[in-house]
N, C-alpha and C positions, 0 to 999 in steps of 0.2 A: 504494500500500500504506500501511497505518497504521504509524506509528512514534512513539516518544517522542523529542522533539527538544529539545536544550538551547539556550536563547537567552541565558541569563545567570543570575546568582544568584537563586535562588528562582523561576526561570521555565523550567519544562519543560512543553512542550505536546504533546498528541497531534495529529498532523497527517497529512495525506495527502502522501506523498513518492513521487517517481518511482522505479521500480525501477532498480538499477544495471545497467549494461551488463556482459555476460559476456565477459571477455577469454579468449584461448586457453588460458592457464595457470591459470585460476580455476574455481571451482565456485559454484553457487548453492545455498544451504541454506534450506529452509523451517524457520524457527525454531520449536522446540517450547517451550523454557523458557529464561528468562534471569534470572540473579540480580542483585539490586541490591547493588553493591559499596560498601565504605566509601569508596573513591575517588569513586564517583558521588555519594555523600552529601556528601562534602567539597565537591565542585564545586557541588552544589545549595545548600549552606549558606553557603559562603564563596568560591566561585569567581568567575571562572575561575582555576584554578590550573594544571593541566596542559593544559586545553583551549585551543587557540590562539585569540587574540583580535585583537590588532592586526596580527600578522605571520603569514603563511601558514606552516603546518607544512612543514618542509623536505622531508618525504617524501610527504605527501598533497596538499600545495598548498591546504589548506583552512583556514578560520577558522570560528568559530561563526556560525551555528547548526550543530550536528553531532548526528547520531543517536547516542544513548547505548547502552551495553550491551557489556560485554566478557567476561561470564561466561555463555556460552550453548551450547546444544546443539540439534540438529535432524536433519533428514533431507535428504540430497543430492537435489535435484530436477533439476539440470541440470549438465553438465560441459563445460568448454571443449575445443576441438578437440585440444589437446596434452596433456590430462590422462589418465593411465593408472594412477594410484595409488588412486583411489576410483571408485565407480560410482554411478549413480542408484539411490536406495533405501537407500544406506548410512546407518547411524545414526552421528553424529559429534559431537564437540565441536571447539572451535577454540582454538588457542594464539594470542592476539590481538596479541602483541608484533610490532612492525614494526622493521625495521633497514635500514641503507643498503648494507651489504656492502663498503664501501670504506674506512671510517675505521680508525684503528689498532686499535680494540677489536674490530671485526668481523674484521679481518685476523688478530688474535690468537685469534679463536674465541669471544670473550666477547660474543656478539651482543646479549645483554640489556643490555649497557652502551653500546650504540651511541651515538655522539656526537649523532646526529640522530634517535634512536629515539623510539618512542611506542607507542601501542596503538590498535587498532581500537576504536571506540566512545568514544574520548577525543580522539584526534588527527585524526579524520576517517576516511574509508574505509568508511563505513557503520557499523552497530552492531547488536547483538543484540536491542535493544528495538524490533524491527521484524518484520513478517511474514516477510520474507526478507532475506538479505544475501549479497553476493558477496565471497568471500575467495580469496586465492591458495591453490592446492592444497597447497603446502608447509606451510601452517599448519593443515591439517585433521588431526584426531586421531581415528582410528576407535574406536568403543566396543565393548567385549566384549558378547556376548549377555547376560551376567549383569549388565550395568550399564544401568540405566534412563536414559531421557532426562533425568529430573529429577536423577539423580545426575550425569549428564554435565555439567549446568550448574554443578556444584560442583567439577569437576576443577580449574578455574582457582584458586579460593581455596586448595584443598588443595595445589596446586603452589607457591603463594607460601609456604605454611607449610613444605612439604618443603624448599624451597630454603633457608629460614632455618635449619631443623634441620641441613642439610648444611653451612651456613656456620658453625655453632656447634661447640662442643666436647662436645655431648651424646653420651654413650656409655652402654652398659649399666652400671647402678649409679649414674648421675649424679643429682645433686640439681638441681632446676629450679624457677624461679619465672616465672610469666606474669602480666604486669600489663595487664589489659584482657581481658575475655571477650566481645568482639565476635566475628564470624565467623572472622577470621584468628586471633585469640587462642585460640578454641576448637579450631580445626584444629591449631594449634601444640601445644596441650595433649594432644590425642589422639595426634599423631605423636611427641611426646616420650615418651609412655607406650609407644608401639609400639617406639621406639628403645631402650627398656630403662631409662628413668629410673625410679628407685625411689621418689622423692619429687617430686611435682609440686604446688607451691603456686600457687593462682590468686587474685589480688587483683582484686576487681570490686565496685563499689558496688550494682549492681542484683541483687536477690535471685533473680529468674528466671534470669538469666544464670549466677549462681553454681551454681544447681541443674543447669543444662545442663552446666556445667564438670565437676561431679561425674560426670555420666553419661558424659562423654567422657574420663575418665581422671584428673581431679584427685584427688590423695590428701587434700588439705586446701584449703578455700576461706577467704578472708579478706574481710570487709567493711571497707574502709578508712575508712568513716565511723564505725565503732565501735571498730576495733582498729588500732593503729599497725602497718602491715605490715612496716616495717623491723625493729622490735623483735621482733615475733612470729616472722617468718621467720628472723631471725638466731638467736633462741633455739632455735627448733624444729630448725634445720639446723646446730647446733653452730658458730655463727659466720657463717653465710650459705650460700647455694646456690652451686654451681659455675657455673651459667649462668642469667641472667635475660633474658627476652624482654620488650621494651617494645612494647606493641601498643595503647596508648591514645592516644598522640599529644598529651600535655599535659605541661607542665613538671614538675608534681608527680610524675608517674609515672616520668619519666626519672630524677629524683634518687632516688626510691624503688628503682628497679631497680638503680641503681649501688650504693646503700648496703646493699642486701640480698644482695649477692654476697660471697663470701669474698675475702680478699686474694689477688690473682692470678686472680680470677674474670673472667668474660666477660659483657658486656651486648650483646645483639643488638637493634638498632633496626630495626623493620619499619614503623612508623607513617608516615602522611602527617601533617605538622603544618600547621595553618592559620596559625599565628603563630610569630614568633621566640620563643625561650625563653632563659633564663639557666641556666647550669650551673656549679657550683663544681668546677673541674677538680682541685682538691687531693684530692678523694675518689677520683679516678682515679689520679693520679700517686703519691700517698703509699701506696696499697695495691697498686700495680702491676696495676690492673685494665685490661682491654682492652675497648674499644667497637668493635663491628663493625656495619657497615651491611648490610642485605639488601634487594635490590630484585628483584621479579618472579621469574623462573625461566629455565631454559635455553630458548633459541629458536634461530633460524637453522636450520641443517641438523638440529639436535636438537629441533626444535619438537614433533615427535610422539614421538620415542624417548627423550627426556630425562625430566625430572620429570613432564611430562604423562603420558607412557606408563607410568611407574612408578605414578602415582596411579591410573590406570585399572586396572592390575593389582591394586593393593591393594583397590580397591573390588570388583573382580570376585571375588576370593578371600575376601572378607568380613573382611579385616584391618581395614579402615576401615568404621565404621558411621556414616553421616551423618544418620541418622534424627532424633537429638535436635537437630540443628543448625537445621533448617528450622522456623520458627515460623508461617509463613503463606504461602499461594499465592494470588495475585490475578490478575485479568485486566488486560490492558494499559490499558484505560480507567480503571482505578483507581490507576495507578502513582503519581500525585502525592498524592492524598488518603490512600490507604491504604498507600502505599509510602514515598515520600520524607518526607512529613510525619510519619509514624509513626517513622521512623528518626532524625529530628532531634529528636524529643520526648524529653527526658531522663527522662521518666516511663514511656516505652514499655517493655514487656516483650519486644518482638520481638528476635530475633537475626538470622536470615537470612530475607529475604523473596524468594520466587521469583515471577516473572511468567510466566504461562502464555499462550502465543501460538498454541497448537495449534488453538484454535477460532476464531482470527482476531479475537477480541474486542478 
């Protein structure tokens, strides 16, 4: 089968790969659509970061090269002998987080914090940028009839954003700032509005992304190249917002997100950072601000029923509208030139690029 395989920084190749064996507790999925995630782009531009290189991953036993793709949907084409939760022909997405089940975090029920955890499509175990993939049935999330396969590939990034909203203090009437209008930042923007935030400021240097942010619920957008977002947001929000989300992954936006919150406010860090950064902690200490990290989403026994399941419901009933989010859909053969290369280009106007595999291209 054809697959996009990560060999190293700037080196993703379309190759023929052997199909994975089907274990009794697993299912085979014919992949329809796979999204290119910011994590994938970070690996392409600056990795390997999360992809195992010198040492085998504790759970998959793999090192690079690995098949990429952890935001995907498709149709179940084969089920293992012990599987009774899904059937051939079911339309599904996949919660890609993997966990050990034995460490203190798994024993406490916070499987997404697993000491040895990782993700399908980054840690090994196959990936969604392939014609088919085998995954444990416990990680399969059925799609409602009203959710398309294209939308199914967006459940993962929306779940990242929903988890961050739940980690935050956002409530009805909250004031919010989002720094970075990439796909996750846009999903956070929409979900903050859904949660009842009355003011949602988005700081983003790319004009096309600022317009998408407006479509997805931003009440005001700021071009940080033209306007100081700290001064602007602080003035517009009577001293600052209650919650700021940092979704750009650079030093400047971390400090902007901290200084744009009220005293006693909260900053939620969602980004993957390619480099170490310097932060002036006095802005946290002297204003009694709180910094909160947010990683991934509920998984383990709640892989399907947790945030993934809630996002599917919100897509099905129309609460979430992902149509402004997707800027382009490309075939697998174009994933490097028109996928990764466009997303690392600072002049690109793309937001979310989907890869279509339904035609086997």
